[in-house]
C-alpha angles and dihedrals in degrees: 000000000000089000089055089056089056100041100040096071091045093052091044091052091052090049092049090056087067093055113098119242091246090067095066094137091053091051092051094049091045090055092048091049092050092047090051092050091050090049091051091050091051094044095049096045106054095150099053094125105168145344131202127193129181109243107173130009103176135087086358136001118259124174131192106226124178127172136192123192145128114005091355090072092055092047091052090046092051091046091051090048093050091048093052 
């Protein structure tokens, strides 16, 4: 779930590039909806400590590892709350 917190705003930003300038209200509400979803994910998953994904396997091994624990959880929760 931590990976979803990282990738969701990136995907939303790419999608919002495709929205025409005349749909400003839609873009604002889309951003608010995404921020609310991210806040709910953070609030409902307090014990998501770490996540590891294999990134490259040849010619060397590289993993994407991200962790969230201790005070980091509260910082992410407050950031998600202030964004929503």
